[in-house]
N, C-alpha and C positions, 0 to 999 in steps of 0.2 A: 571863131568861138572858143578854140582850145586855150588861147592865152587868157591870163588873168589880169585885170586892170588894177595895178597897184597905185595909181594916181588917185583913186577914189578913197574917201574916208573909210569905207567898208570895201575891202578887196572883193571883187566878184567877176564872174564871167556871164552874168545874166542881164547885162545892160541896165543896171539898177538906176542909172541917171535918167533913164527914159520914163521912170515911174516915180514921180515926185512924192506921191502919197506914201508909197511903200518905203521909199528912201527915208522920209522923215520918221516913219514908225520905227524903222531899224536903227536910225541914228539916235532916236530917243531911248531905245532899249540898250544900245551899246554901252553907255556909262554905267548902267545898272549891272550889266554883265561884268564889266571891269571891277565894279565894287564887290560883286560876288566873288570874283577870282581873287581879289586881294584878301578877302575874309576867309575863303574856303579852299583856295588853291594851295600849292606847296608852301608849308610854313617855314619861314626863315631863309628863303632862297629867291625872293622876288627881285632883288637887286643884282643877282649874280648873272654873269654871262654864261650861256649854255650853248653848246654846239648842237643846233637843231636843224632839222630839215623843214623847209617851208614850201608849200605847193606854189608852183609858178605856171602850171599848165595842167590840163587834164589829158594830155597825150601820154599814152602808155610808154612811149619810147623815151620820155624824159620829162617827168612831171614835177620834180622837186629840186631845190637847191639847198646846200648846206652852208651854215655859217653861225657865228656867235650872235646871240640875241638875248636880251632880258625878257623873261616870260611875259610880263605885262605889256611889252611892246611887240609881242608876236603878232604876225599879220593874220589874224583870224578872218575868215570871210566865207563867201557863198560860192561854191563851185559845183556845177552840175556836169556830168559826163556829156559827151557829144550826143545830140539827138540822132536817132536812127530813122532815116527817111522811110515813110510809109509804115511805121510801126503800128501793129494792131494789138488788140486785147487777145491774149493767147490761150485763155482758159475761161471756164465758167459760162454763164448764160449769154454773155456778150462776146463770146469768142468770134473772131473774124471782123469785128467792128474796129474802126480807127481808134487808136489809143486816145484817151481824153487829155486835153490840155487844160481843162477847167474841171472843177469838182462837180460830178453829177449830183443834182439836188437831192435825189433820193438816198444818196450814200454819204451825205455831208457829215452827219453825226458819227457814223461808224468810222469813216476815214480819219476824222479829227482825233478820235480816240486811239486809233492805231498809231498815228504820228506822235501824239502826246506820250503814249506809253513807251515808244522807242526813244523819244527825246528825253524822257525823264531818267533813263539809265545813264546818259552821258555825263551830266554834272554829278550824278550820284557817285560814280566811280572815282572822280576827282576828290570828292569829299571823303570817301573811304580811305584814300591813300595820301591825304594831305600831310601827314606827320612822318611818312616813311623816309624822307630825305635825310632826316637827322640820324638815321641808323644805317646808312648805305654801306654795302659791302665793298664798293669801289666807285671811282668816278665814272667808269664805263656804265655801271648799273644805275647810278644816279642820273646820268644823262638819259638812259633809256626810260626810266620812270617819268622824267619830265617830258620826253617826246610823246609818250602815251598820254600824259595829262593834257598837253596842249592840243593834241588831236582829238581827244574826247571833248575838249572845249569847242573845237571847230565843228565836230559833229552836232553839238548843241546848236550852233549857229545854223547848220543845215536844216534842222527841224524847225527852228524858229522862222527861218525864211519861208518855209512851206506854210506855216500857220499864219504868218502875217500877210503873205501874198495871196492866199486862197481862202481864208476863213474870216476875213473882216474883223469886227470887234471881238467876236468870240475867240478868234485866233490870237489876237493881241493879249487878251486876258489870260489865255493859256500860256503864252510866252512869259508873262509876268509870273505866273504860278510856278513855272519851271525853275525860277530863281528863288522862290520862297520856300519850297520843300527842302528838307535836309535829311541826309542819310542817317537813319537810326533815331531821328527825333520822335519823341513820344506823341507830340501833337500834330506835326506835319511831316510824316515819314515819306520816303520815296514810294512809288507805286508798287514795285515788285520786291518780294521778300529778300532775295539774294543781295539786293542793293541797299538793304538796311543792316546787313551783317558787317562786323568789324573786319578790317584788314590790318591786324596788329603787327605783322612782321613780314619780312621779305619772302619767307617760304610761302606764306599765305598769298602774297602779291603775285608770285610766279604762278601759283596754282590758279589764282583768279584769272590771270591773263590767258592761261592755257584752257581752262574749262569755261569760265563765265564769258570771256571775250569770244570764245568759240561759239557759244550760244548766240552772241551778237552777230557773228558771221552768218549763221543760218537764218536768223530773223531778217537781217538786212538782205540776204540773197532772196528770201521769199518776197520781201517787199519790192525788191528790184524787178520782180516779174509783174508788178502791178500794172493794171490797165490805166492808172492815173500816171501819165508820163512824167510830170515833174518829180513825183516821188521815186519812180523808177530810176531816173537819171541821177537824182541825189544819192540814192543808196548805192548805185553802181560805183560812184567815185568814193564813197565812204568805205567800200570793201577794199579798195586799194590801200587805204591807210590801216584798216583793221588787220590786214595780214601781218603787219609789223608787230602789232600787239600780241598776236598769238606766237610769233617768232620769239618775242621777249620771254613769254611764259615757257614755251617748250625748251628753248636753249637754257633758260635759267634753271629749270628742274634738271635738265640733263647735266649741267655743270655741278649741281649739288649731288646728284647720283655719282658722277665721276669722282668727286672729292671723297664721298663716302667710301667708294670702292678702294681708292688709294689709301685711305686711313685704315680700312679693314685689313688690307694686305700688309701695310706697314706695321701694324700693332697686333696682327693675328687675333682680331677681336671683332665680334658682331656689335657689341655695345660701344658706341663711340662717345658717350658722354664724358668719360675720363679724358678724352683726347680732343674735345671741342668740336666734334663733328655731328652731323645729322644722319642717324643710321637709316638703313633702308626700311626697317619696320615702321619707323616714325614717319618717313615719307609716305608709306602706304596709308597710314591713318589720315594724313592730311589730304591725300588723293581721294580717299573714301568720302571725306566730308565735302570737299569742293565739288566733286563730281555729282554727288547726290543733291546738293543744293542747286546746282546748275540744271540738273534734269527737271527740277520743278518749274524752271522758267518756261518750259514748253507747254505747261498747262495740263489740264486733265486729258486722260487717254481718249475719252469720248467728249466731243465738243461741238455743239451746234453753232457756236460762234465761229469756229474755224471753218465749218462747212459753209456758213453764210458769207464769210469773207471771200472764200474761193468762188462760190457761185456768182457773187457780185463782181468778180474780176478784180478785187482789191489786193489780195495777197495769195500768191501762188505757192507751188511746191519748190523745193530746192532744185535748181536746174530744170525748170518746168518744160522748156522747149526741147530738151533732150530726151524726154520721156515718150515712149511709143504707145500711146493710148488715145482715147478720144478727147482728153483734157476737159471732160465734164463730169465723169465719174459717177453718174447717177445710178448706174447698175453694177458698179464694181465693188469689190470687197477688199479688206486688208486685215492681216492678222494683228490682234491686239492682246496684250498681256491681261490676265484676269486672275482673281483668287478663286481657286476651285478647292473648297474645303480647307485642307491644311497644306496645300501646295500651290505654287504659281504655275499657271498653264497659259495657253493662248486660245483665242476663239476668233472666228471671222466676223467682222463688223462692216458696215457700210463704209466705203472708202472716203466719202465726204466727211463723215463725222469722226473719222480716224486720222485726219490730217496732222493733228498734233503728234500722234504716235509715229507717223511716218517720218516727220521731220526729226523727232527724237531718235529714230533708228539711224537716219543719215548722220546725225551728230555723234552717236555712240560709235559708229563705224570709223568716223574721222578721229575721234579721241583714241580709239584702239590703235590706229596707225602711229600716233605719237608715242603712246606707251610702249609700243613695240620697239621704237627707236631708243627709248630709255633702257629697255631690257637688253638691247644689243650692246650697250656700254657695259652693263653688268656681266654679260656673257663673255665679252672680250677680256675682262679681268679675272675670268675663271671662278666666279662666285656663284654658288648654287642658291639663287634667289630670283624670284620673278614678281615684278609689280603687275597688278591686275586691276581692271575696272570693277567696281562693285556691281552687283546685280541691280537692275533698274528699280527694283522694289525696295531696295535698302534705304532706310533713313529718309523716307519721303514725307513731305508735308502737304502735298497737293495731289489729287487724283485718287484712284481706287485703292492705293496702298498707303494712304495718309494715316490710317488708324491701325495699320498692321505692322507687327514686328517681324522683320526679315533680316537674316544674316547677310554678309557681303557675298556669300556663295549661293544665295537664293533660297535658303531654307526658311520656312515660316517657323518662328521660335516663340516660346512662351514669354510672358512678361518677366518671369523669374530668370530665364536664361538671358534675356536681354539685359536685365539689371546686373547680372553677374558678369557679363562678357562685353558690354558695349565699350568698356575702356580698352579692350583689345582691338576694337574696330575703329574708334574715333579718338581724336586727341583729347587727353585728360587735362585737367587744370595743371597737373605737374608737367605734362608734355609742353603745354603752352608756356609755362613759366621758364622751362629750360630753353626752348627756342628763343623766347624773349631775351634771356640772359646772353645769348650769342649776338644779339643785335647791337654791336658796338661799331661806330663809324670807322671806315677806312677811307681816307681821302688823299693819300699820296698817289700821284699818277703811277699806274702800272702795278700797284699793290692790291691784293684781294684778301678778304676775310678768310680765316682758316677753314670755314665750312663750305666754301664754294671754289671751284676751279676757275682759272681764267678762261675767257672765250677763245675760240680757235682763231679769230681774227678781229680786228678793230672795225670801226664804223666808217663807211665811205672811203675805204682805202687808208685810213689813218692807223698808226700803230696802236697797240694795246695800251702803251704807256702815254698816250696822247692826253693832254689836259682837256677832257671833255666838258668839265665845268670849272670855271675860274672862280675859286673860292677866296682868293686873296683880295 
């Protein structure tokens, strides 16, 4: 099962040739996907050879190979993690029952909605990033962008497989719709707000990979706990690829921080605009924006939908099986943030309806660990500055804080103070224009834009000055 069949028109490890109806449906969808990729994938680079990794197994000891490939010829396909013998539903009302290999009829609509919502994020991020190649800070970064893009495309294939294999005509129609929506389109936008935001520059791209792809990690990990076994196995393998996307984000920001510190010490200045750098205060503004937008992706603090997904055994908690409780939560409580007059406080709510907040807490703790690693770089340079995560109530558009003005340090502020100071907390139009002015392509192997430091090492043992994308 671990090996992937590359003799098939659609690479897969699910014995697709044994299900002719499903194979025909996916072969009919494949050219539509390739048409979407040509239209909405990386602009200007479809004919270039890129040093990419391609999945060849789902074995954790060696699941990918590296080599040059043109992106439209990338071997997208359908890969599920190995089945776990005797796997059971591990939470909710069906706890202890055998995991489902087919969709339970009573949960058909709900499960389809979960898969479609996750699936919609995958092509959306490719659309958001389609123009970034033209302003790459290095060939190393250009290659990483394209690796993220092709794997988001493969994640779309993973969700389409589930829809076509298990939801009949409804599933096929949803698969078509995934190619018809467009990020930021006024008439057919993507489902989730963060995936309709622009990604206009590489600072935003790295922040997106760190914060928004990290939301993807937690959503996929929750779905990997699902009692619907094909969804669980699909998401478990997707998490293997998702780790690289977060690596790109974390190390990208770390290299910008490092370069900022180098320029600050070299020029004895906090303002790096005269020196072509991105200063730490500006990095903090972008951090505030991308963190707050990504926090919205977890949904409202109190959610009956989240409770129903859990009770039905469809979507669990992060690392569900490692938690020491009854895995049903009917009588448990969990602390949830609330607005208490003019301050942000917490109150105990039922654990089931607080599952979004619990997942958000796990996410925030994970983000904090990454920010701490950035701060270690600043500390080693002897600079008195600390990057911080904004308060969870800051700049929110969903949930109980959507209509409340809160500062990054968690103070409820008046509209007047917000109007006067939000430019200190979030990127201004002037900030965005400055960052955009830095986005000049650097395409000589081994060279990097002035605003970002080189990485510590190359990819797959290659040197930093390797020709990761052949532009000639």
